[in-house]
N, C-alpha and C positions, 0 to 999 in steps of 0.2 A: 448158261448165259454166255454170250459171245463178246463180252465187254473187252476182253484182251485181244480180240481179233478185229473188232469193228469200232473205229474211233467215233463214228456217229452214235452208235449204241451207248458207248461209254459217256459221251457228252450228254446225251439225253438222261442217262441214269444219274450222272453227276448233278445236273440241273434239277432233277426231281427231288434229290435227297440232300443237297449241300446244306440247306437251311436247318434241316432236322439234325444233321450231324454236328453242325456248329453249335446248336442249342445243347445237344448232348454233351459236347466237349466243354463249353463254357460253364456248365453247371458243376463241372468237376475240377476245373482249373481256373485261376483268377488272373493269370498273366496272358495278355493278348497275343504276345509272340508265341508262347507255348501253345495256346489254343489254335492259332493259325497253322503252326507246324503239325499239330496232332490231327487237325482236319485233313491236311494234305496227306499225312501218313495213312489215315483211314482209307482214302481213295487209292493210294498206292497199294495198300494191302488188298483192296477189292480187286484191282487189276491182277495181282499175283495169285489170288485164290478164286477167281471167277468160276473156274471149272469145278469148284467144290459146292456151289449152290445147288440145292435140290428142292424144287418147288413143293414136293410132297411133304417136306419136313417143316415148312413154314413159309411165311411171306418174305419177300426180299427185304422188307424193312427189318424184320426180326433178324435175318441173316446179317444185314448191315450193322445193326446195333450190337450184335455179338462180336463182330469185327471191331467196332468202335470201342467196345468195352475192353477187349484184349489190348488194343493199342494204348488206351488210356492207362490201363493197369500196368502195362510194360513201362510206360513213361514214369509212373509213380515209383516203380521198383528201381528204375534207372536213376531217378532223382535221389532216392534214398541212398543208393550206393555212392553216388557222386558226392552227396552232402557228407556222408560218413568219411569218405576219402579226402576230401578237400576242405571240409568245414563250411563250405558254401558253394553255391552254383554260380558260375560267372559266365558272362558272354551272352549276347542276344543277337539274333539275326535281325538284319535291318528290314524295316517295313516303312513305307512312306506314311506321311501324316494322315492321309485319308484312311488307309488300312488300319492304323492304330485307333483312330477315332471310331470307326465302325465296330472294331472289336471291343473297345471300351464301352460303347453303347450296348452291345449284346451282353457284356459282362454285367453292366448295371441293371439291365432288364431282367437278368436271371439271378440277381442277388438274393431274393427271397427263396428261390428254389435251392440255391447253394446252401442257405441257412438250414433249410429242411433236410438237405442231404447230410449236412454236418450233424444234425440231431439224430440221424440214423447211424452214426458212427459206432455206437455201442452194440448194435445188433450183430448177430452172427452173420458171416459173409453170405451164406446162402439165402437167408431171409432178406438181408439188405439188397442183394442183387435183384431178387424178384420184385421187391417193393419199388426200387428205383425204376425198373423197366415198366411196371404197371402204372404206378402213381405219378411218376415224374415224366417219363418218356412216353406215356400213354399208349403202350402196347397192350394188347389183350393178354390174358393169362396164357392162352395158347401160344401166342407169339413170344412172350417172355420165356416160356418153357423151351421153345425151339431155340431161341437165342442163347439160352444157358445150357442146352443139351440135356434137359431133364424131362421127366414125364409131367404131363399136365396136372395130375393129381398132386404130385410133389410140389409143384409151383403153387397150387391153391393152398396147401397146408402151410407152406413157408410164408405166403402172403398173409394168411390169417394170423400166424404167430407174430409176424412183424407188426401188424396193425394193433394186435392186443398189447404188445410191449410198448408201442408208442402212445397208447391210450392214457398212460399215466403222465405223459408230458403234455401240458396244455399250452400250446402256442399256435398262432395263426397258421404257420407253415405245417405243423403236424396235423392240425385239424383238416387241412387240405389233403394231406396224405391219407388220412383215415377215411375220407369220404369218397375216394375214387374207386372205381371197380375195374 
């Protein structure tokens, strides 16, 4: 991809995927300021690693969600370190009222999916990662495998195990997760 060399190509890529990235992020964080920052960080990481995309390994969406997952995971690790060191995270970047309102609307719209994501917290990391990408972010098993850097058969096994573990939890959000392919 020539995203880091061609501003027009990057703009088109950004417009094609910004909504999907925002949905991905707001399912995993509830603060609109952090969600906006992480969305921007994902696209900055895209620019920095555009030369690593290999179409033969998966779709650009799978590659992008792999980057988004790494950015969000890094944020969670950073927040945990800061919380431990300071006892609480302080300071927020300024957003205008319209930006905050739009981000809050997205967060509200994804509230049920965040609840489902929280129900998956007890799953092993590998199983949870595949289930998130397939059931919540609606990637194919092949795309999820590419995003996680694992074989497709491994992704299918992990997805099966995750769904089997969630079958004991009866809530509307987990029923949704169990029914997706």
